[in-house]
Structure formats: C-alpha cells, structure tokens
All heavy atoms as a GROMACS GRO file, in nm:
protein
  642
    1SER      N    1   9.339   9.162   7.110
    1SER     CA    2   9.468   9.121   7.164
    1SER      C    3   9.496   9.194   7.294
    1SER      O    4   9.447   9.304   7.317
    1SER     CB    5   9.579   9.153   7.066
    1SER     OG    6   9.565   9.077   6.949
    2LEU      N    7   9.576   9.133   7.377
    2LEU     CA    8   9.626   9.195   7.499
    2LEU      C    9   9.772   9.232   7.471
    2LEU      O   10   9.851   9.145   7.434
    2LEU     CB   11   9.617   9.097   7.616
    2LEU     CG   12   9.667   9.143   7.751
    2LEU    CD1   13   9.585   9.261   7.802
    2LEU    CD2   14   9.660   9.028   7.851
    3VAL      N   15   9.805   9.359   7.484
    3VAL     CA   16   9.939   9.405   7.451
    3VAL      C   17   9.999   9.483   7.567
    3VAL      O   18   9.928   9.537   7.651
    3VAL     CB   19   9.942   9.494   7.324
    3VAL    CG1   20   9.889   9.417   7.204
    3VAL    CG2   21   9.865   9.621   7.344
    4SER      N   22  10.132   9.487   7.570
    4SER     CA   23  10.201   9.578   7.661
    4SER      C   24  10.266   9.685   7.574
    4SER      O   25  10.305   9.658   7.459
    4SER     CB   26  10.306   9.505   7.746
    4SER     OG   27  10.424   9.484   7.676
    5ILE      N   28  10.274   9.805   7.629
    5ILE     CA   29  10.332   9.917   7.556
    5ILE      C   30  10.453   9.967   7.634
    5ILE      O   31  10.439  10.009   7.749
    5ILE     CB   32  10.231  10.031   7.538
    5ILE    CG1   33  10.106   9.981   7.466
    5ILE    CG2   34  10.293  10.148   7.464
    5ILE    CD1   35   9.992  10.078   7.464
    6THR      N   36  10.570   9.959   7.574
    6THR     CA   37  10.691  10.012   7.634
    6THR      C   38  10.710  10.154   7.583
    6THR      O   39  10.721  10.176   7.461
    6THR     CB   40  10.814   9.926   7.597
    6THR    OG1   41  10.788   9.792   7.638
    6THR    CG2   42  10.939   9.978   7.664
    7LEU      N   43  10.710  10.249   7.674
    7LEU     CA   44  10.723  10.389   7.636
    7LEU      C   45  10.869  10.432   7.642
    7LEU      O   46  10.946  10.382   7.720
    7LEU     CB   47  10.639  10.476   7.729
    7LEU     CG   48  10.490  10.446   7.733
    7LEU    CD1   49  10.421  10.532   7.836
    7LEU    CD2   50  10.428  10.464   7.596
    8GLY      N   51  10.904  10.524   7.559
    8GLY     CA   52  11.039  10.577   7.554
    8GLY      C   53  11.054  10.659   7.428
    8GLY      O   54  10.956  10.715   7.378
    9GLU      N   55  11.175  10.666   7.377
    9GLU     CA   56  11.196  10.741   7.253
    9GLU      C   57  11.113  10.683   7.139
    9GLU      O   58  11.066  10.754   7.053
    9GLU     CB   59  11.344  10.744   7.217
    9GLU     CG   60  11.425  10.830   7.312
    9GLU     CD   61  11.569  10.842   7.269
    9GLU    OE1   62  11.597  10.827   7.149
    9GLU    OE2   63  11.653  10.865   7.357
   10SER      N   64  11.098  10.552   7.139
   10SER     CA   65  11.008  10.488   7.043
   10SER      C   66  10.921  10.389   7.120
   10SER      O   67  10.969  10.318   7.207
   10SER     CB   68  11.086  10.415   6.934
   10SER     OG   69  11.165  10.313   6.990
   11CYS      N   70  10.794  10.390   7.092
   11CYS     CA   71  10.701  10.299   7.159
   11CYS      C   72  10.714  10.160   7.099
   11CYS      O   73  10.725  10.144   6.978
   11CYS     CB   74  10.557  10.347   7.144
   11CYS     SG   75  10.525  10.500   7.231
   12VAL      N   76  10.712  10.058   7.187
   12VAL     CA   77  10.720   9.920   7.142
   12VAL      C   78  10.595   9.848   7.192
   12VAL      O   79  10.566   9.849   7.312
   12VAL     CB   80  10.846   9.851   7.197
   12VAL    CG1   81  10.848   9.705   7.156
   12VAL    CG2   82  10.971   9.922   7.151
   13LEU      N   83  10.522   9.786   7.100
   13LEU     CA   84  10.404   9.706   7.135
   13LEU      C   85  10.444   9.559   7.136
   13LEU      O   86  10.505   9.510   7.040
   13LEU     CB   87  10.292   9.725   7.034
   13LEU     CG   88  10.228   9.863   7.027
   13LEU    CD1   89  10.127   9.868   6.914
   13LEU    CD2   90  10.161   9.896   7.158
   14THR      N   91  10.410   9.490   7.244
   14THR     CA   92  10.436   9.346   7.255
   14THR      C   93  10.304   9.276   7.277
   14THR      O   94  10.232   9.308   7.372
   14THR     CB   95  10.530   9.315   7.373
   14THR    OG1   96  10.652   9.388   7.356
   14THR    CG2   97  10.561   9.167   7.381
   15THR      N   98  10.268   9.183   7.190
   15THR     CA   99  10.144   9.107   7.206
   15THR      C  100  10.165   9.002   7.314
   15THR      O  101  10.255   8.919   7.304
   15THR     CB  102  10.102   9.042   7.074
   15THR    OG1  103  10.083   9.145   6.977
   15THR    CG2  104   9.973   8.964   7.091
   16LEU      N  105  10.081   9.007   7.418
   16LEU     CA  106  10.089   8.913   7.528
   16LEU      C  107   9.991   8.797   7.510
   16LEU      O  108  10.017   8.687   7.556
   16LEU     CB  109  10.061   8.984   7.660
   16LEU     CG  110  10.155   9.100   7.693
   16LEU    CD1  111  10.107   9.174   7.816
   16LEU    CD2  112  10.298   9.050   7.711
   17ALA      N  113   9.878   8.824   7.446
   17ALA     CA  114   9.777   8.720   7.423
   17ALA      C  115   9.692   8.761   7.304
   17ALA      O  116   9.670   8.879   7.280
   17ALA     CB  117   9.690   8.702   7.547
   18ARG      N  118   9.643   8.660   7.233
   18ARG     CA  119   9.553   8.685   7.120
   18ARG      C  120   9.463   8.564   7.101
   18ARG      O  121   9.491   8.458   7.153
   18ARG     CB  122   9.632   8.717   6.994
   18ARG     CG  123   9.704   8.597   6.938
   18ARG     CD  124   9.774   8.625   6.808
   18ARG     NE  125   9.915   8.650   6.839
   18ARG     CZ  126   9.992   8.734   6.773
   18ARG    NH1  127   9.945   8.802   6.673
   18ARG    NH2  128  10.116   8.750   6.805
   19GLY      N  129   9.356   8.584   7.027
   19GLY     CA  130   9.268   8.472   6.994
   19GLY      C  131   9.128   8.481   7.051
   19GLY      O  132   9.039   8.412   7.004
   20HIS      N  133   9.106   8.565   7.152
   20HIS     CA  134   8.972   8.585   7.206
   20HIS      C  135   8.921   8.721   7.162
   20HIS      O  136   8.996   8.808   7.118
   20HIS     CB  137   8.973   8.577   7.360
   20HIS     CG  138   8.998   8.438   7.410
   20HIS    ND1  139   8.902   8.339   7.407
   20HIS    CD2  140   9.109   8.381   7.464
   20HIS    CE1  141   8.952   8.228   7.457
   20HIS    NE2  142   9.079   8.251   7.492
   21ASP      N  143   8.791   8.742   7.180
   21ASP     CA  144   8.731   8.869   7.140
   21ASP      C  145   8.760   8.981   7.240
   21ASP      O  146   8.772   9.096   7.200
   21ASP     CB  147   8.580   8.854   7.124
   21ASP     CG  148   8.542   8.764   7.008
   21ASP    OD1  149   8.619   8.757   6.909
   21ASP    OD2  150   8.436   8.698   7.015
   22PHE      N  151   8.769   8.947   7.369
   22PHE     CA  152   8.788   9.049   7.473
   22PHE      C  153   8.888   9.001   7.578
   22PHE      O  154   8.893   8.882   7.610
   22PHE     CB  155   8.655   9.081   7.543
   22PHE     CG  156   8.548   9.126   7.450
   22PHE    CD1  157   8.452   9.037   7.405
   22PHE    CD2  158   8.542   9.257   7.406
   22PHE    CE1  159   8.352   9.078   7.318
   22PHE    CE2  160   8.444   9.299   7.319
   22PHE     CZ  161   8.348   9.208   7.275
   23TYR      N  162   8.963   9.097   7.634
   23TYR     CA  163   9.058   9.072   7.742
   23TYR      C  164   9.038   9.178   7.849
   23TYR      O  165   9.003   9.292   7.817
   23TYR     CB  166   9.202   9.080   7.692
   23TYR     CG  167   9.236   8.969   7.595
   23TYR    CD1  168   9.214   8.983   7.460
   23TYR    CD2  169   9.290   8.850   7.642
   23TYR    CE1  170   9.243   8.881   7.371
   23TYR    CE2  171   9.319   8.747   7.554
   23TYR     CZ  172   9.296   8.764   7.419
   23TYR     OH  173   9.325   8.661   7.333
   24ALA      N  174   9.064   9.140   7.975
   24ALA     CA  175   9.047   9.238   8.082
   24ALA      C  176   9.134   9.201   8.202
   24ALA      O  177   9.178   9.087   8.217
   24ALA     CB  178   8.901   9.244   8.128
   25CYS      N  179   9.158   9.299   8.284
   25CYS     CA  180   9.218   9.285   8.417
   25CYS      C  181   9.354   9.215   8.420
   25CYS      O  182   9.376   9.126   8.502
   25CYS     CB  183   9.122   9.215   8.512
   25CYS     SG  184   8.963   9.297   8.522
   26PRO      N  185   9.449   9.253   8.336
   26PRO     CA  186   9.581   9.190   8.345
   26PRO      C  187   9.648   9.228   8.477
   26PRO      O  188   9.644   9.344   8.519
   26PRO     CB  189   9.656   9.247   8.225
   26PRO     CG  190   9.588   9.377   8.194
   26PRO     CD  191   9.445   9.358   8.233
   27GLN      N  192   9.707   9.131   8.544
   27GLN     CA  193   9.775   9.151   8.672
   27GLN      C  194   9.909   9.078   8.670
   27GLN      O  195   9.912   8.956   8.650
   27GLN     CB  196   9.691   9.098   8.788
   27GLN     CG  197   9.561   9.172   8.809
   27GLN     CD  198   9.584   9.312   8.860
   27GLN    OE1  199   9.675   9.336   8.938
   27GLN    NE2  200   9.502   9.404   8.817
   28VAL      N  201  10.017   9.150   8.694
   28VAL     CA  202  10.150   9.091   8.699
   28VAL      C  203  10.182   9.058   8.845
   28VAL      O  204  10.151   9.136   8.935
   28VAL     CB  205  10.255   9.189   8.642
   28VAL    CG1  206  10.395   9.131   8.652
   28VAL    CG2  207  10.222   9.223   8.498
   29ASN      N  208  10.246   8.941   8.868
   29ASN     CA  209  10.282   8.906   9.006
   29ASN      C  210  10.399   8.993   9.052
   29ASN      O  211  10.460   9.067   8.975
   29ASN     CB  212  10.312   8.757   9.020
   29ASN     CG  213  10.439   8.713   8.949
   29ASN    OD1  214  10.496   8.785   8.867
   29ASN    ND2  215  10.483   8.593   8.980
   30GLN      N  216  10.430   8.984   9.181
   30GLN     CA  217  10.532   9.070   9.242
   30GLN      C  218  10.670   9.050   9.180
   30GLN      O  219  10.748   9.145   9.168
   30GLN     CB  220  10.536   9.046   9.393
   30GLN     CG  221  10.622   9.144   9.467
   30GLN     CD  222  10.611   9.126   9.618
   30GLN    OE1  223  10.554   9.032   9.668
   30GLN    NE2  224  10.668   9.219   9.691
   31GLU      N  225  10.701   8.928   9.139
   31GLU     CA  226  10.832   8.898   9.080
   31GLU      C  227  10.840   8.938   8.933
   31GLU      O  228  10.944   8.924   8.869
   31GLU     CB  229  10.864   8.749   9.094
   31GLU     CG  230  10.882   8.702   9.237
   31GLU     CD  231  10.748   8.676   9.307
   31GLU    OE1  232  10.645   8.656   9.239
   31GLU    OE2  233  10.746   8.679   9.430
   32ILE      N  234  10.729   8.983   8.877
   32ILE     CA  235  10.718   9.019   8.735
   32ILE      C  236  10.757   8.900   8.647
   32ILE      O  237  10.825   8.912   8.547
   32ILE     CB  238  10.800   9.146   8.700
   32ILE    CG1  239  10.771   9.256   8.802
   32ILE    CG2  240  10.766   9.196   8.561
   32ILE    CD1  241  10.857   9.379   8.784
   33SER      N  242  10.710   8.780   8.687
   33SER     CA  243  10.739   8.660   8.611
   33SER      C  244  10.613   8.592   8.558
   33SER      O  245  10.623   8.500   8.477
   33SER     CB  246  10.816   8.561   8.698
   33SER     OG  247  10.738   8.521   8.810
   34LYS      N  248  10.495   8.635   8.605
   34LYS     CA  249  10.369   8.575   8.560
   34LYS      C  250  10.264   8.685   8.542
   34LYS      O  251  10.263   8.784   8.614
   34LYS     CB  252  10.318   8.474   8.662
   34LYS     CG  253  10.406   8.353   8.677
   34LYS     CD  254  10.349   8.258   8.778
   34LYS     CE  255  10.443   8.141   8.800
   34LYS     NZ  256  10.393   8.051   8.904
   35LEU      N  257  10.178   8.660   8.447
   35LEU     CA  258  10.069   8.751   8.416
   35LEU      C  259   9.938   8.673   8.422
   35LEU      O  260   9.926   8.568   8.359
   35LEU     CB  261  10.087   8.808   8.275
   35LEU     CG  262   9.972   8.888   8.217
   35LEU    CD1  263   9.959   9.022   8.289
   35LEU    CD2  264   9.990   8.908   8.068
   36ALA      N  265   9.842   8.722   8.500
   36ALA     CA  266   9.707   8.664   8.504
   36ALA      C  267   9.614   8.759   8.430
   36ALA      O  268   9.629   8.881   8.438
   36ALA     CB  269   9.661   8.645   8.647
   37TYR      N  270   9.519   8.704   8.357
   37TYR     CA  271   9.421   8.787   8.287
   37TYR      C  272   9.296   8.703   8.258
   37TYR      O  273   9.300   8.581   8.264
   37TYR     CB  274   9.477   8.844   8.157
   37TYR     CG  275   9.524   8.742   8.057
   37TYR    CD1  276   9.439   8.690   7.961
   37TYR    CD2  277   9.655   8.696   8.059
   37TYR    CE1  278   9.482   8.596   7.868
   37TYR    CE2  279   9.699   8.602   7.967
   37TYR     CZ  280   9.612   8.553   7.873
   37TYR     OH  281   9.655   8.459   7.782
   38VAL      N  282   9.186   8.771   8.231
   38VAL     CA  283   9.064   8.703   8.191
   38VAL      C  284   9.034   8.736   8.045
   38VAL      O  285   9.073   8.842   7.995
   38VAL     CB  286   8.944   8.738   8.282
   38VAL    CG1  287   8.966   8.688   8.423
   38VAL    CG2  288   8.917   8.886   8.283
   39ALA      N  289   8.966   8.644   7.979
   39ALA     CA  290   8.928   8.662   7.839
   39ALA      C  291   8.789   8.602   7.820
   39ALA      O  292   8.746   8.515   7.896
   39ALA     CB  293   9.029   8.592   7.748
   40TRP      N  294   8.719   8.651   7.717
   40TRP     CA  295   8.591   8.594   7.681
   40TRP      C  296   8.562   8.625   7.535
   40TRP      O  297   8.628   8.705   7.473
   40TRP     CB  298   8.479   8.642   7.773
   40TRP     CG  299   8.444   8.787   7.764
   40TRP    CD1  300   8.343   8.843   7.690
   40TRP    CD2  301   8.507   8.896   7.833
   40TRP    NE1  302   8.341   8.979   7.707
   40TRP    CE2  303   8.440   9.014   7.796
   40TRP    CE3  304   8.614   8.905   7.922
   40TRP    CZ2  305   8.478   9.139   7.843
   40TRP    CZ3  306   8.651   9.030   7.969
   40TRP    CH2  307   8.583   9.144   7.930
   41ASP      N  308   8.461   8.555   7.482
   41ASP     CA  309   8.426   8.569   7.342
   41ASP      C  310   8.279   8.606   7.326
   41ASP      O  311   8.195   8.566   7.407
   41ASP     CB  312   8.452   8.438   7.266
   41ASP     CG  313   8.601   8.406   7.260
   41ASP    OD1  314   8.678   8.493   7.219
   41ASP    OD2  315   8.639   8.293   7.297
   42HIS      N  316   8.250   8.680   7.221
   42HIS     CA  317   8.114   8.716   7.185
   42HIS      C  318   8.039   8.588   7.151
   42HIS      O  319   8.097   8.499   7.090
   42HIS     CB  320   8.119   8.809   7.063
   42HIS     CG  321   7.985   8.853   7.016
   42HIS    ND1  322   7.914   8.952   7.078
   42HIS    CD2  323   7.908   8.809   6.914
   42HIS    CE1  324   7.800   8.969   7.016
   42HIS    NE2  325   7.795   8.883   6.915
   43PRO      N  326   7.917   8.569   7.193
   43PRO     CA  327   7.823   8.664   7.250
   43PRO      C  328   7.826   8.671   7.403
   43PRO      O  329   7.746   8.743   7.461
   43PRO     CB  330   7.687   8.613   7.201
   43PRO     CG  331   7.703   8.464   7.204
   43PRO     CD  332   7.848   8.441   7.162
   44ASN      N  333   7.914   8.598   7.468
   44ASN     CA  334   7.920   8.602   7.614
   44ASN      C  335   7.957   8.740   7.664
   44ASN      O  336   8.031   8.814   7.598
   44ASN     CB  337   8.021   8.501   7.668
   44ASN     CG  338   7.976   8.359   7.650
   44ASN    OD1  339   7.857   8.330   7.649
   44ASN    ND2  340   8.071   8.269   7.636
   45MET      N  341   7.910   8.770   7.780
   45MET     CA  342   7.950   8.891   7.852
   45MET      C  343   8.031   8.844   7.972
   45MET      O  344   8.019   8.729   8.015
   45MET     CB  345   7.827   8.970   7.896
   45MET     CG  346   7.742   9.019   7.780
   45MET     SD  347   7.832   9.123   7.667
   45MET     CE  348   7.825   9.278   7.750
   46PRO      N  349   8.117   8.930   8.029
   46PRO     CA  350   8.204   8.883   8.137
   46PRO      C  351   8.129   8.833   8.261
   46PRO      O  352   8.182   8.753   8.336
   46PRO     CB  353   8.291   9.004   8.169
   46PRO     CG  354   8.222   9.120   8.111
   46PRO     CD  355   8.141   9.069   7.995
   47TRP      N  356   8.005   8.876   8.281
   47TRP     CA  357   7.929   8.827   8.396
   47TRP      C  358   7.864   8.692   8.364
   47TRP      O  359   7.809   8.628   8.452
   47TRP     CB  360   7.824   8.928   8.442
   47TRP     CG  361   7.737   8.981   8.333
   47TRP    CD1  362   7.624   8.923   8.282
   47TRP    CD2  363   7.757   9.101   8.260
   47TRP    NE1  364   7.572   9.000   8.183
   47TRP    CE2  365   7.652   9.112   8.166
   47TRP    CE3  366   7.852   9.202   8.263
   47TRP    CZ2  367   7.640   9.218   8.078
   47TRP    CZ3  368   7.839   9.308   8.175
   47TRP    CH2  369   7.735   9.315   8.084
   48ASP      N  370   7.871   8.647   8.237
   48ASP     CA  371   7.819   8.516   8.198
   48ASP      C  372   7.928   8.409   8.202
   48ASP      O  373   7.909   8.303   8.260
   48ASP     CB  374   7.761   8.520   8.056
   48ASP     CG  375   7.641   8.611   8.044
   48ASP    OD1  376   7.562   8.618   8.140
   48ASP    OD2  377   7.627   8.676   7.940
   49SER      N  378   8.040   8.438   8.136
   49SER     CA  379   8.146   8.337   8.125
   49SER      C  380   8.278   8.402   8.085
   49SER      O  381   8.283   8.477   7.988
   49SER     CB  382   8.106   8.233   8.020
   49SER     OG  383   8.207   8.135   8.006
   50THR      N  384   8.383   8.375   8.161
   50THR     CA  385   8.517   8.420   8.127
   50THR      C  386   8.613   8.302   8.143
   50THR      O  387   8.579   8.198   8.200
   50THR     CB  388   8.566   8.534   8.219
   50THR    OG1  389   8.563   8.489   8.354
   50THR    CG2  390   8.481   8.659   8.203
   51ILE      N  391   8.733   8.320   8.093
   51ILE     CA  392   8.839   8.220   8.109
   51ILE      C  393   8.955   8.290   8.179
   51ILE      O  394   8.995   8.399   8.141
   51ILE     CB  395   8.887   8.167   7.972
   51ILE    CG1  396   8.769   8.110   7.893
   51ILE    CG2  397   8.995   8.062   7.990
   51ILE    CD1  398   8.800   8.085   7.747
   52LEU      N  399   9.008   8.227   8.283
   52LEU     CA  400   9.122   8.280   8.357
   52LEU      C  401   9.248   8.212   8.306
   52LEU      O  402   9.257   8.090   8.300
   52LEU     CB  403   9.106   8.254   8.507
   52LEU     CG  404   9.224   8.293   8.595
   52LEU    CD1  405   9.248   8.444   8.590
   52LEU    CD2  406   9.199   8.247   8.738
   53TYR      N  407   9.347   8.294   8.268
   53TYR     CA  408   9.475   8.245   8.219
   53TYR      C  409   9.589   8.295   8.307
   53TYR      O  410   9.580   8.403   8.365
   53TYR     CB  411   9.503   8.298   8.078
   53TYR     CG  412   9.422   8.236   7.969
   53TYR    CD1  413   9.308   8.300   7.921
   53TYR    CD2  414   9.460   8.116   7.911
   53TYR    CE1  415   9.234   8.244   7.817
   53TYR    CE2  416   9.386   8.060   7.807
   53TYR     CZ  417   9.274   8.125   7.761
   53TYR     OH  418   9.201   8.070   7.658
   54VAL      N  419   9.696   8.217   8.311
   54VAL     CA  420   9.823   8.262   8.368
   54VAL      C  421   9.930   8.236   8.262
   54VAL      O  422   9.939   8.127   8.205
   54VAL     CB  423   9.859   8.188   8.499
   54VAL    CG1  424  10.001   8.220   8.543
   54VAL    CG2  425   9.762   8.227   8.609
   55GLN      N  426  10.008   8.340   8.236
   55GLN     CA  427  10.112   8.335   8.133
   55GLN      C  428  10.246   8.368   8.196
   55GLN      O  429  10.258   8.467   8.267
   55GLN     CB  430  10.080   8.438   8.024
   55GLN     CG  431  10.189   8.459   7.923
   55GLN     CD  432  10.201   8.342   7.827
   55GLN    OE1  433  10.106   8.307   7.759
   55GLN    NE2  434  10.317   8.281   7.822
   56ALA      N  435  10.347   8.284   8.172
   56ALA     CA  436  10.483   8.317   8.215
   56ALA      C  437  10.533   8.430   8.127
   56ALA      O  438  10.505   8.435   8.007
   56ALA     CB  439  10.574   8.195   8.202
   57ILE      N  440  10.607   8.525   8.188
   57ILE     CA  441  10.665   8.636   8.113
   57ILE      C  442  10.811   8.654   8.152
   57ILE      O  443  10.850   8.621   8.264
   57ILE     CB  444  10.587   8.768   8.132
   57ILE    CG1  445  10.576   8.805   8.280
   57ILE    CG2  446  10.450   8.762   8.068
   57ILE    CD1  447  10.514   8.941   8.305
   58LYS      N  448  10.888   8.704   8.060
   58LYS     CA  449  11.028   8.735   8.086
   58LYS      C  450  11.064   8.857   8.003
   58LYS      O  451  11.037   8.860   7.882
   58LYS     CB  452  11.119   8.618   8.049
   58LYS     CG  453  11.264   8.643   8.084
   58LYS     CD  454  11.349   8.520   8.062
   58LYS     CE  455  11.492   8.551   8.104
   58LYS     NZ  456  11.578   8.435   8.088
   59ASP      N  457  11.120   8.957   8.068
   59ASP     CA  458  11.156   9.082   8.001
   59ASP      C  459  11.036   9.143   7.928
   59ASP      O  460  11.049   9.197   7.819
   59ASP     CB  461  11.272   9.061   7.905
   59ASP     CG  462  11.398   9.013   7.976
   59ASP    OD1  463  11.420   9.056   8.091
   59ASP    OD2  464  11.472   8.933   7.916
   60GLY      N  465  10.917   9.128   7.988
   60GLY     CA  466  10.797   9.189   7.932
   60GLY      C  467  10.734   9.115   7.816
   60GLY      O  468  10.638   9.163   7.756
   61ALA      N  469  10.784   8.996   7.783
   61ALA     CA  470  10.730   8.918   7.671
   61ALA      C  471  10.682   8.782   7.721
   61ALA      O  472  10.738   8.727   7.816
   61ALA     CB  473  10.836   8.901   7.563
   62PRO      N  474  10.579   8.726   7.657
   62PRO     CA  475  10.529   8.596   7.698
   62PRO      C  476  10.630   8.485   7.670
   62PRO      O  477  10.706   8.490   7.575
   62PRO     CB  478  10.402   8.577   7.614
   62PRO     CG  479  10.418   8.668   7.498
   62PRO     CD  480  10.504   8.781   7.544
   63VAL      N  481  10.628   8.383   7.758
   63VAL     CA  482  10.715   8.267   7.745
   63VAL      C  483  10.626   8.143   7.746
   63VAL      O  484  10.551   8.120   7.840
   63VAL     CB  485  10.816   8.259   7.862
   63VAL    CG1  486  10.899   8.132   7.852
   63VAL    CG2  487  10.903   8.382   7.867
   64GLY      N  488  10.633   8.065   7.640
   64GLY     CA  489  10.555   7.942   7.634
   64GLY      C  490  10.406   7.968   7.611
   64GLY      O  491  10.365   8.075   7.567
   65VAL      N  492  10.327   7.868   7.644
   65VAL     CA  493  10.183   7.869   7.623
   65VAL      C  494  10.114   7.907   7.754
   65VAL      O  495  10.152   7.855   7.860
   65VAL     CB  496  10.136   7.729   7.576
   65VAL    CG1  497   9.986   7.725   7.558
   65VAL    CG2  498  10.207   7.691   7.447
   66PRO      N  499  10.013   7.993   7.751
   66PRO     CA  500   9.943   8.027   7.875
   66PRO      C  501   9.868   7.907   7.932
   66PRO      O  502   9.823   7.820   7.857
   66PRO     CB  503   9.846   8.138   7.833
   66PRO     CG  504   9.828   8.123   7.688
   66PRO     CD  505   9.955   8.062   7.636
   67THR      N  506   9.856   7.904   8.063
   67THR     CA  507   9.782   7.799   8.132
   67THR      C  508   9.639   7.846   8.155
   67THR      O  509   9.617   7.953   8.210
   67THR     CB  510   9.846   7.766   8.268
   67THR    OG1  511   9.981   7.725   8.244
   67THR    CG2  512   9.771   7.658   8.341
   68ARG      N  513   9.543   7.767   8.110
   68ARG     CA  514   9.401   7.796   8.131
   68ARG      C  515   9.362   7.740   8.267
   68ARG      O  516   9.364   7.620   8.288
   68ARG     CB  517   9.319   7.731   8.021
   68ARG     CG  518   9.173   7.765   8.024
   68ARG     CD  519   9.097   7.690   7.918
   68ARG     NE  520   9.132   7.741   7.787
   68ARG     CZ  521   9.045   7.754   7.687
   68ARG    NH1  522   8.921   7.719   7.703
   68ARG    NH2  523   9.085   7.800   7.571
   69LEU      N  524   9.330   7.829   8.361
   69LEU     CA  525   9.300   7.786   8.498
   69LEU      C  526   9.152   7.763   8.523
   69LEU      O  527   9.116   7.681   8.607
   69LEU     CB  528   9.353   7.887   8.599
   69LEU     CG  529   9.503   7.904   8.603
   69LEU    CD1  530   9.542   8.006   8.708
   69LEU    CD2  531   9.572   7.772   8.632
   70SER      N  532   9.068   7.837   8.458
   70SER     CA  533   8.925   7.824   8.483
   70SER      C  534   8.850   7.862   8.357
   70SER      O  535   8.890   7.950   8.283
   70SER     CB  536   8.882   7.914   8.598
   70SER     OG  537   8.743   7.904   8.620
   71GLU      N  538   8.738   7.793   8.336
   71GLU     CA  539   8.657   7.819   8.219
   71GLU      C  540   8.510   7.806   8.257
   71GLU      O  541   8.477   7.734   8.351
   71GLU     CB  542   8.692   7.717   8.110
   71GLU     CG  543   8.628   7.743   7.978
   71GLU     CD  544   8.680   7.648   7.872
   71GLU    OE1  545   8.773   7.570   7.897
   71GLU    OE2  546   8.626   7.654   7.762
   72SER      N  547   8.424   7.873   8.185
   72SER     CA  548   8.279   7.868   8.207
   72SER      C  549   8.239   7.922   8.343
   72SER      O  550   8.140   7.881   8.400
   72SER     CB  551   8.227   7.725   8.190
   72SER     OG  552   8.255   7.679   8.061
   73SER      N  553   8.318   8.011   8.397
   73SER     CA  554   8.286   8.079   8.522
   73SER      C  555   8.287   8.228   8.494
   73SER      O  556   8.344   8.274   8.397
   73SER     CB  557   8.390   8.049   8.630
   73SER     OG  558   8.396   7.912   8.657
   74SER      N  559   8.227   8.302   8.584
   74SER     CA  560   8.231   8.446   8.572
   74SER      C  561   8.337   8.498   8.668
   74SER      O  562   8.309   8.525   8.784
   74SER     CB  563   8.094   8.506   8.604
   74SER     OG  564   8.100   8.646   8.597
   75LEU      N  565   8.459   8.509   8.620
   75LEU     CA  566   8.570   8.556   8.703
   75LEU      C  567   8.614   8.693   8.654
   75LEU      O  568   8.614   8.719   8.534
   75LEU     CB  569   8.688   8.460   8.694
   75LEU     CG  570   8.659   8.317   8.736
   75LEU    CD1  571   8.777   8.228   8.704
   75LEU    CD2  572   8.627   8.311   8.884
   76CYS      N  573   8.651   8.778   8.748
   76CYS     CA  574   8.702   8.909   8.709
   76CYS      C  575   8.804   8.955   8.812
   76CYS      O  576   8.807   8.905   8.924
   76CYS     CB  577   8.589   9.012   8.695
   76CYS     SG  578   8.497   9.040   8.844
   77GLU      N  579   8.890   9.045   8.770
   77GLU     CA  580   8.992   9.103   8.855
   77GLU      C  581   9.077   9.002   8.933
   77GLU      O  582   9.075   8.998   9.055
   77GLU     CB  583   8.928   9.204   8.952
   77GLU     CG  584   8.862   9.319   8.879
   77GLU     CD  585   8.810   9.426   8.973
   77GLU    OE1  586   8.868   9.445   9.081
   77GLU    OE2  587   8.713   9.492   8.936
   78PRO      N  588   9.154   8.919   8.863
   78PRO     CA  589   9.242   8.825   8.934
   78PRO      C  590   9.345   8.902   9.016
   78PRO      O  591   9.386   9.012   8.979
   78PRO     CB  592   9.308   8.745   8.822
   78PRO     CG  593   9.298   8.833   8.701
   78PRO     CD  594   9.173   8.913   8.719
   79ARG      N  595   9.386   8.845   9.127
   79ARG     CA  596   9.484   8.906   9.216
   79ARG      C  597   9.586   8.801   9.257
   79ARG      O  598   9.553   8.685   9.276
   79ARG     CB  599   9.419   8.962   9.342
   79ARG     CG  600   9.318   9.070   9.317
   79ARG     CD  601   9.389   9.202   9.287
   79ARG     NE  602   9.295   9.311   9.273
   79ARG     CZ  603   9.267   9.372   9.162
   79ARG    NH1  604   9.327   9.336   9.051
   79ARG    NH2  605   9.180   9.469   9.156
   80TRP      N  606   9.710   8.845   9.275
   80TRP     CA  607   9.815   8.758   9.327
   80TRP      C  608   9.823   8.780   9.477
   80TRP      O  609   9.807   8.891   9.527
   80TRP     CB  610   9.950   8.795   9.264
   80TRP     CG  611   9.953   8.771   9.116
   80TRP    CD1  612   9.937   8.863   9.019
   80TRP    CD2  613   9.974   8.645   9.052
   80TRP    NE1  614   9.946   8.804   8.896
   80TRP    CE2  615   9.968   8.670   8.913
   80TRP    CE3  616   9.996   8.516   9.096
   80TRP    CZ2  617   9.984   8.569   8.818
   80TRP    CZ3  618  10.013   8.417   9.001
   80TRP    CH2  619  10.007   8.443   8.865
   81VAL      N  620   9.849   8.672   9.551
   81VAL     CA  621   9.867   8.683   9.696
   81VAL      C  622  10.001   8.621   9.732
   81VAL      O  623  10.052   8.532   9.664
   81VAL     CB  624   9.754   8.612   9.775
   81VAL    CG1  625   9.622   8.684   9.752
   81VAL    CG2  626   9.743   8.466   9.738
   82ASP      N  627  10.060   8.670   9.840
   82ASP     CA  628  10.186   8.613   9.889
   82ASP      C  629  10.160   8.478   9.950
   82ASP      O  630  10.056   8.453  10.011
   82ASP     CB  631  10.249   8.706   9.993
   82ASP     CG  632  10.291   8.839   9.933
   82ASP    OD1  633  10.322   8.843   9.813
   82ASP    OD2  634  10.291   8.938  10.007
   83ASP      N  635  10.254   8.386   9.933
   83ASP     CA  636  10.242   8.253   9.994
   83ASP      C  637  10.265   8.260  10.142
   83ASP      O  638  10.332   8.339  10.196
   83ASP     CB  639  10.344   8.157   9.933
   83ASP     CG  640  10.305   8.120   9.790
   83ASP    OD1  641  10.186   8.131   9.756
   83ASP    OD2  642  10.396   8.082   9.714
   0.00000   0.00000   0.00000
C-alpha cells in the first residue's frame, strides 16, 4: 500500500493506494490537489513495466478513483510542471 503519515501527538496513517505489489515515487502537485505515483506487480521489475497513476486528493486523503495514465511502460519519478 501507499500511505501518508501525519505526525503529531498521535500518528495517523491514511491509505492513498492499494492493490499492487509495489509503489514508488509519489509526487504531489503544487496545489496539493493531485498525487502522481508509479506501481507495479511481481514478477515485473520497475525497469520492465510500471503503471503511472494520478489521484485527486483533498486534506491529505484520496478522492474518487485514480486515473491510470500509462501502462506497460517503464516509467519512474513522475514530476509535475507548471502550465
């Protein structure tokens, strides 16, 4: 699973994504409204095949269903750019 951890007097874990074997490179956009990340499943390795997702977020929690942007490619380290 891909989780966010809110630190403070008590730690809060929020699951952002689940269902794949591995997750990597989560990147939040400047407005803190979208999260991009890559995922893949065994036996694939990230240099063989990953899936790029974008997930809407609000107050640190996922909103709706993530959008699958790319599949069967070797993508890593997604980045947001200004329009």
